[in-house]
C-alpha positions as CSV (number, residue, x, y, z in Angstrom):
1,M,-2.4,0.5,-2.8
2,K,-0.1,2.1,0.0
3,K,1.4,0.3,2.8
4,P,-1.3,0.5,5.8
5,L,0.1,2.4,8.6
6,V,-0.3,1.5,12.3
7,A,0.6,4.5,14.7
8,L,2.0,4.7,18.3
9,V,0.3,7.3,20.6
10,G,0.8,8.1,24.1
11,R,2.1,10.4,26.6
12,P,5.6,10.6,26.8
13,N,7.9,8.2,28.5
14,V,5.6,5.4,28.2
15,G,7.7,3.0,26.0
16,K,6.5,3.6,22.4
17,S,9.9,4.1,21.0
18,S,10.9,0.8,22.6
19,L,7.3,-1.2,21.1
20,F,8.5,0.4,17.7
21,N,12.1,-0.8,17.8
22,R,10.6,-4.3,19.1
23,M,8.1,-4.1,16.0
24,V,10.7,-3.0,13.4
25,G,13.8,-4.5,14.5
26,Q,15.7,-2.4,16.5
27,R,19.3,-2.7,14.3
28,K,16.9,-2.3,11.5
29,A,15.8,1.2,12.5
30,V,19.4,2.6,12.8
31,V,21.8,0.5,10.6
32,S,22.4,1.1,7.0
33,E,24.5,-1.4,4.4
34,V,25.7,2.0,3.0
35,P,28.3,3.3,5.2
36,G,28.3,7.0,6.1
37,T,24.2,7.0,5.6
38,T,22.2,7.5,8.6
39,R,18.5,5.5,8.2
40,D,17.3,6.2,11.4
41,R,13.6,7.7,11.3
42,L,10.3,7.8,12.7
43,I,9.0,5.6,10.3
44,D,9.8,1.8,9.1
45,D,8.2,-1.2,7.6
46,T,7.2,-4.4,9.2
47,E,5.3,-7.4,8.4
48,W,3.4,-9.8,10.7
49,N,1.4,-13.2,9.3
50,G,2.1,-12.1,6.1
51,V,1.1,-8.4,6.1
52,V,3.4,-5.6,5.4
53,F,2.5,-2.5,7.3
54,S,4.5,0.7,8.4
55,V,4.6,1.7,12.2
56,V,5.3,5.5,13.1
57,D,6.6,6.4,16.5
58,T,5.0,9.7,16.9
59,G,6.5,10.9,20.0
60,G,4.8,12.1,23.2
61,L,1.6,13.0,23.0
62,E,1.8,16.2,25.7
63,V,-1.1,17.6,27.2
64,Y,-0.4,20.6,29.7
65,H,-1.1,20.2,33.3
66,P,0.0,22.0,36.3
67,K,2.9,20.2,37.8
68,E,1.7,19.1,41.2
69,S,-1.3,17.2,39.0
70,R,-0.8,13.5,39.0
71,D,0.5,13.9,35.3
72,A,4.2,13.0,35.3
73,S,5.1,14.6,32.2
74,P,4.0,18.3,31.7
75,L,5.0,20.5,28.8
76,E,8.3,22.4,29.3
77,E,8.5,26.0,29.5
78,G,7.8,27.7,26.2
79,S,5.7,24.8,25.0
80,I,2.4,25.4,26.9
81,D,1.3,28.0,24.1
82,F,1.8,25.6,21.8
83,V,-1.0,23.2,23.1
84,P,-3.8,23.5,20.1
85,E,-1.3,23.3,17.7
86,I,0.2,20.0,19.0
87,R,-3.0,18.6,19.6
88,G,-4.2,19.3,16.0
89,Q,-0.8,17.9,14.7
90,A,-1.5,14.9,17.0
91,M,-5.0,14.8,15.0
92,L,-3.1,14.7,11.8
93,A,-0.9,11.9,12.4
94,I,-4.3,9.8,13.8
95,E,-6.1,10.6,10.7
96,E,-3.2,9.0,8.8
97,A,-3.2,5.6,10.3
98,D,-5.1,2.5,9.6
99,V,-4.9,1.4,12.8
100,I,-4.1,3.2,16.5
101,V,-2.4,1.7,19.4
102,M,-2.4,3.8,22.6
103,V,0.5,2.7,24.6
104,T,0.3,3.1,28.4
105,D,2.5,2.4,31.1
106,T,1.3,-0.5,34.0
107,I,3.8,1.1,36.6
108,Q,2.1,4.3,36.9
109,G,-1.5,3.5,36.0
110,I,-4.0,5.8,34.5
111,T,-2.6,9.4,34.4
112,A,-4.8,12.5,33.7
113,A,-2.6,12.6,30.4
114,D,-3.8,9.2,29.5
115,Q,-7.4,10.2,29.9
116,E,-6.6,13.4,27.5
117,V,-5.3,11.3,24.8
118,A,-8.0,8.4,25.3
119,D,-10.6,11.6,24.6
120,I,-8.8,12.4,21.5
121,L,-8.8,8.8,20.4
122,R,-12.4,7.8,21.2
123,R,-13.4,10.5,18.5
124,T,-12.1,9.2,15.8
125,D,-13.6,6.4,13.5
126,K,-10.2,4.2,13.7
127,P,-9.6,0.9,15.2
128,V,-8.0,1.5,18.7
129,I,-5.8,-1.0,20.6
130,V,-4.1,-0.2,24.0
131,A,-0.8,-1.7,24.6
132,A,-0.3,-1.6,28.4
133,N,3.5,-1.6,28.4
134,K,6.2,-2.1,31.0
135,G,4.4,-5.5,32.4
136,D,7.8,-7.2,33.3
137,N,5.9,-9.4,36.2
138,P,2.7,-11.0,36.5
139,E,1.8,-8.9,39.0
140,R,2.3,-5.8,36.6
141,R,0.5,-7.4,33.9
142,E,-2.5,-7.9,36.2
143,H,-2.5,-4.0,36.8
144,A,-3.0,-3.9,32.8
145,F,-6.6,-4.6,33.3
146,E,-7.1,-0.8,34.9
147,F,-6.9,0.6,31.3
148,Y,-10.4,-0.6,30.4
149,A,-11.5,2.1,32.3
150,L,-10.5,4.6,29.2
151,G,-13.3,2.9,27.0
152,L,-10.9,2.6,24.1
153,G,-11.1,-1.1,23.7
154,E,-9.1,-4.3,24.3
155,V,-5.9,-4.0,26.4
156,F,-2.6,-6.3,25.6
157,P,-0.4,-6.4,28.6
158,I,3.1,-6.1,27.2
159,S,7.1,-5.7,27.9
160,A,8.4,-3.9,24.9
161,L,11.8,-4.2,26.5
162,H,11.6,-8.2,26.6
163,G,9.0,-8.7,23.9
164,T,6.2,-10.3,26.4
165,G,2.9,-10.3,25.0
166,T,3.9,-8.4,21.7
167,G,2.6,-11.5,19.5
168,D,-0.9,-10.9,20.6
169,L,-0.6,-7.5,20.2
170,L,0.6,-8.1,16.5
171,D,-2.1,-10.1,15.8
172,A,-4.8,-7.7,17.0
173,M,-3.2,-4.9,14.8
174,V,-3.0,-7.2,11.9
175,N,-6.5,-8.3,12.2
176,A,-7.7,-4.4,12.7
177,L,-6.1,-3.3,9.3
178,P,-8.3,-3.4,6.1
179,Y,-5.8,-5.6,4.1
180,K,-5.2,-8.9,3.3
181,P,-2.1,-11.0,3.4
182,G,-0.1,-11.1,0.3
183,E,-1.4,-7.7,-1.3
184,D,0.9,-5.6,-3.1
185,F,1.4,-2.0,-1.6
186,D,3.6,-0.8,-3.8
187,A,2.0,0.4,-6.7
188,D,-1.5,2.3,-6.7
189,E,-3.9,2.0,-9.5
190,D,-2.7,3.5,-12.9
191,D,-4.8,7.0,-13.2
192,G,-2.1,8.1,-16.2
193,T,-0.9,10.8,-14.0
194,I,3.0,11.1,-13.4
195,H,3.1,11.9,-9.5
196,I,6.3,14.0,-8.7
197,A,7.3,14.6,-5.4
198,I,9.5,17.6,-4.1
199,V,11.4,16.7,-1.4
200,G,14.8,18.2,0.7
201,R,16.0,19.7,3.8
202,P,14.1,22.8,5.2
203,N,14.7,26.2,2.8
204,V,16.5,24.5,-0.4
205,G,14.1,26.3,-2.3
206,K,11.3,23.7,-2.9
207,S,8.2,26.2,-2.9
208,S,10.2,28.3,-5.3
209,L,10.7,25.3,-7.9
210,L,6.9,24.8,-7.2
211,N,6.0,27.6,-8.1
212,K,8.5,28.2,-11.0
213,L,7.1,24.9,-12.8
214,I,3.6,25.8,-12.6
215,G,4.4,29.5,-13.1
216,Q,2.2,30.9,-10.2
217,E,2.2,31.5,-6.6
218,R,0.8,28.0,-5.5
219,A,3.0,27.3,-2.6
220,I,4.2,29.9,0.3
221,V,7.4,30.9,0.0
222,S,9.6,32.3,3.0
223,P,13.2,32.3,3.7
224,V,12.4,30.8,7.2
225,A,12.9,27.5,7.1
226,G,9.8,24.9,7.7
227,T,7.3,27.6,6.3
228,T,5.7,24.5,4.3
229,R,3.8,22.3,6.7
230,D,1.5,20.0,4.3
231,A,2.1,18.2,1.3
232,L,0.6,20.2,-1.6
233,D,-0.9,18.4,-4.5
234,T,-0.8,20.4,-7.8
235,H,-2.1,19.3,-11.3
236,L,-0.8,20.2,-14.5
237,V,-0.4,18.8,-18.3
238,W,3.2,18.8,-19.6
239,E,3.6,18.4,-23.1
240,G,0.3,16.5,-23.2
241,M,1.1,14.2,-19.9
242,P,-1.0,14.6,-16.6
243,I,1.4,15.8,-14.0
244,T,1.0,15.9,-10.2
245,L,3.5,17.7,-8.3
246,I,3.9,17.6,-4.5
247,D,5.6,19.8,-2.6
248,T,6.4,18.8,0.9
249,A,8.1,20.1,4.0
250,G,11.4,20.4,4.9
251,I,13.1,16.9,6.5
252,R,15.5,17.7,9.1
253,R,17.8,15.4,11.1
254,R,15.7,13.6,13.6
255,G,17.3,15.1,16.8
256,K,16.7,18.5,15.1
257,I,12.7,18.0,14.5
258,A,10.6,20.0,17.0
259,P,7.6,18.2,18.7
260,G,4.5,18.6,17.6
261,I,3.9,20.4,14.0
262,E,7.3,19.6,12.3
263,K,7.1,15.8,13.5
264,Y,4.0,15.3,11.5
265,S,5.3,17.5,8.5
266,V,7.9,14.8,8.1
267,L,5.7,11.9,8.4
268,R,3.6,13.9,5.8
269,A,6.9,14.0,3.4
270,Y,7.7,10.2,4.0
271,K,4.2,9.5,2.6
272,A,4.5,12.0,-0.2
273,V,7.6,9.8,-1.3
274,Q,5.9,6.6,-0.9
275,R,2.9,7.6,-3.5
276,A,5.1,9.4,-5.7
277,D,6.4,7.4,-9.3
278,V,9.7,10.0,-9.5
279,V,11.1,12.0,-6.6
280,L,13.0,15.3,-6.9
281,L,15.8,15.8,-4.1
282,L,16.6,19.1,-4.2
283,I,20.2,20.5,-2.8
284,D,21.4,23.5,-2.0
285,A,24.2,24.5,-4.4
286,T,25.8,27.2,-1.5
287,E,25.9,24.5,1.2
288,G,27.0,21.8,-0.7
289,I,25.4,18.0,0.0
290,T,25.1,17.4,3.3
291,Q,24.6,14.1,5.3
292,Q,20.9,15.1,5.8
293,D,21.0,14.9,1.8
294,T,22.3,11.4,2.2
295,H,19.9,10.3,4.6
296,I,16.9,11.8,2.5
297,A,18.4,10.0,-0.7
298,G,18.5,6.6,1.5
299,M,15.0,6.9,2.4
300,I,14.0,7.6,-1.4
301,K,16.1,4.5,-2.3
302,D,14.5,2.4,0.6
303,E,11.2,3.2,-1.3
304,Y,12.4,1.7,-4.5
305,K,11.3,5.4,-6.2
306,S,13.1,6.8,-9.0
307,V,15.2,10.1,-8.4
308,V,16.4,13.1,-10.1
309,V,18.7,15.3,-8.2
310,I,18.4,18.8,-8.6
311,V,21.1,21.1,-7.4
312,N,19.1,24.6,-6.8
313,K,20.7,27.8,-6.2
314,W,23.0,27.4,-9.0
315,D,23.2,31.2,-9.8
316,A,24.9,32.0,-6.3
317,I,27.8,30.2,-6.9
318,D,30.9,31.8,-8.2
319,K,32.2,29.7,-11.1
320,D,34.7,28.8,-13.8
321,T,34.9,26.0,-16.2
322,H,35.8,23.3,-13.9
323,T,33.2,23.7,-11.5
324,I,30.4,22.1,-12.3
325,N,32.4,19.0,-12.9
326,Q,34.0,19.3,-9.3
327,Y,30.4,19.5,-8.0
328,M,28.9,16.8,-10.4
329,D,32.0,14.8,-8.9
330,E,31.4,15.9,-5.2
331,V,27.6,14.6,-5.4
332,R,28.7,11.5,-7.1
333,S,30.6,10.5,-4.3
334,E,28.7,11.4,-1.3
335,L,25.6,9.8,-3.2
336,A,28.0,6.6,-4.3
337,F,24.9,4.3,-3.3
338,M,22.8,5.3,-6.0
339,P,25.2,6.2,-9.1
340,Y,22.4,5.4,-11.7
341,V,21.0,9.1,-10.4
342,P,20.5,12.2,-13.0
343,V,21.8,15.3,-11.5
344,V,20.3,19.1,-12.8
345,F,21.6,22.5,-11.9
346,I,19.2,24.8,-11.7
347,S,18.0,28.6,-10.2
348,A,14.2,28.3,-8.8
349,L,14.8,31.9,-8.0
350,T,15.8,33.2,-11.8
351,G,14.4,30.5,-13.7
352,Q,17.6,29.3,-15.0
353,R,17.3,25.9,-16.7
354,I,13.8,25.4,-15.1
355,H,12.6,23.8,-18.1
356,T,15.2,20.8,-17.9
357,V,13.4,19.7,-14.2
358,L,10.1,18.0,-16.1
359,E,12.4,16.6,-18.8
360,A,14.6,14.6,-16.7
361,A,11.4,13.5,-14.4
362,V,9.5,12.2,-17.6
363,R,12.7,10.4,-18.9
364,V,13.4,8.9,-15.6
365,Q,9.8,7.8,-15.6
366,E,9.8,6.3,-19.1
367,E,12.7,4.3,-17.8
368,R,11.1,3.0,-14.7
369,L,8.7,1.2,-16.9
370,V,10.8,-0.2,-19.3
371,R,10.9,-4.2,-19.6
372,I,13.8,-6.1,-20.4
373,P,13.1,-9.7,-23.0
374,T,13.7,-12.7,-21.2
375,S,16.2,-13.8,-23.7
376,E,17.9,-10.2,-23.9
377,L,18.2,-10.4,-19.9
378,N,19.8,-14.1,-19.9
379,R,22.1,-13.1,-22.8
380,I,23.4,-9.9,-20.5
381,V,23.5,-12.5,-17.6
382,R,25.3,-15.0,-19.5
383,D,27.9,-12.9,-21.1
384,A,28.6,-11.2,-17.5
385,M,29.2,-14.5,-15.8
386,L,31.7,-15.4,-18.7
387,R,33.4,-12.3,-18.5
388,H,33.8,-12.3,-14.5
389,A,33.2,-15.9,-12.6
390,P,31.2,-15.4,-8.9
391,H,34.2,-16.4,-6.5
392,T,32.8,-18.6,-3.4
393,K,34.3,-20.1,-0.5
394,Q,31.6,-22.6,-1.1
395,P,32.4,-26.2,-2.3
396,R,30.3,-25.6,-5.5
397,P,29.7,-22.8,-7.9
398,L,27.3,-20.5,-8.1
399,K,24.6,-21.1,-11.3
400,I,22.4,-19.0,-12.5
401,Y,19.5,-21.1,-14.3
402,L,17.2,-18.4,-15.5
403,A,16.9,-14.6,-15.1
404,Q,13.6,-12.8,-15.8
405,Q,11.9,-9.5,-15.0
406,V,8.8,-10.2,-13.2
407,R,7.4,-6.7,-12.8
408,V,8.1,-3.0,-13.4
409,D,7.6,-0.3,-11.2
410,P,10.1,-0.7,-10.0
411,P,11.7,-3.3,-12.3
412,T,12.1,-6.4,-10.6
413,L,14.6,-9.1,-11.5
414,L,14.2,-12.8,-10.4
415,L,17.2,-14.9,-10.9
416,H,16.7,-18.8,-10.6
417,V,19.8,-20.2,-8.9
418,N,21.4,-24.0,-7.4
419,D,21.8,-21.9,-3.7
420,T,20.9,-18.3,-2.9
421,R,23.6,-18.8,-0.4
422,L,26.3,-18.7,-3.4
423,L,25.0,-14.9,-4.5
424,H,26.9,-12.7,-2.3
425,F,25.7,-8.8,-2.6
426,T,29.0,-7.9,-4.4
427,Y,28.2,-10.1,-7.3
428,E,24.8,-9.1,-7.4
429,R,25.8,-5.4,-8.1
430,Y,28.3,-6.5,-10.5
431,L,25.3,-8.2,-12.5
432,E,23.4,-4.8,-11.9
433,N,26.0,-2.7,-13.1
434,R,26.3,-5.3,-16.2
435,I,22.5,-5.0,-17.1
436,R,22.8,-1.3,-16.6
437,E,25.2,-0.9,-19.5
438,V,22.6,-2.4,-22.0
439,Y,19.5,-1.2,-19.8
440,P,20.3,2.0,-18.0
441,F,17.2,2.2,-16.0
442,T,18.5,5.8,-15.5
443,G,17.4,7.5,-12.2
444,T,15.4,4.1,-11.3
445,P,16.7,1.6,-8.6
446,I,16.7,-2.2,-9.6
447,R,14.9,-5.0,-7.2
448,I,17.1,-8.2,-7.7
449,S,15.0,-11.1,-5.8
450,V,16.5,-14.7,-5.9
451,R,15.1,-18.1,-6.0
452,A,16.5,-21.4,-5.4
453,R,15.9,-24.2,-7.7
454,D,13.9,-26.0,-5.3
455,N,11.6,-22.9,-3.9
456,K,12.6,-23.4,-0.3
457,R,15.3,-20.7,-0.3
458,H,14.2,-16.9,-0.8
459,K,16.5,-13.7,-0.8
């Protein structure tokens, strides 16, 4: 079962992004522990009352009105012709959501644009909650009640900037979700099919690769970046194994995502990564690995998905005996936070080495399901600690009493220790590297959880 999704919608400049940052934690949304890797994006996870869910900041749902009307946010010149597409893609985002939060502005009150948005939401069968934002004082919070006139449901006066009223709003969101606390949203029901998502920047050859893999023109191929708007599922059987290939829209940097169509294509691509077992990350060999490639890789890692890096357009590179090694070194350097990923060099245009793509993906999926016997895991951890004891400034040393693998898909290890504060992330990484020497888990991230002996502290 996948994480439930809450969509923040509304006209521009009502504070949706501020509410998004308040819900997920502003620094969490924009800061990465991996140096040089941008992680800011439109979607992130949060937790409230034991329920984990995703929240998406949809941007302004812009509906055109003449500038002299009460609507304070008319579309810019040049965007008016795209009103039908913007409406359609807004409906797509609403369709994906389990709960919709309409954000409004208590200072301006109900505008014509608010009424347009409300008309759209009333035609859905999804729970809708109204967040009357900018209620920074009692007088403004009293004005919030006029939004009941929209006919959408309960209205919560809040201040996203100061956090006032957001607790009650989150309570209402969680109560409206069709899920219960403690449910695991990482794994789908096992239908025996390997789900493989093809992701990357625009125009790196994702649709061309899909067509080569299935041997037909399943997806439209165009040299114009951004041709693919939706996530396409294609089912096939490869060497007796059922596989679902998911082609996705190109993922641009956040600042370059156009309003309307492309923004929600990125949402679909993100959700495709969530439901995949293995992700094929395509890189354009002619451009080299870019910051946006590392951004997408970081998104995949955050979801604990297995990954194969596919370097496409290799036929267009002038090569000598050292080229492939030099290129491999560059990929390893830029993706240093994912040292376990396999790298495959192909040409989707000519079909060069296309047969290695599914071979690598299936091998990675098999590694994802490997389970380490408890006795073997404890031997590896014990030998690692004897080889290199943990350093700590605390008066007592770290002790690991038991190590066990508690699940696969993704492989998750639980360490029982004397004090979780004594395990530094660098030593945790050291232990992971020693484990991978014996069980490589190729292409697959490993989750390591830590539990104190008294069960009072968790990491």
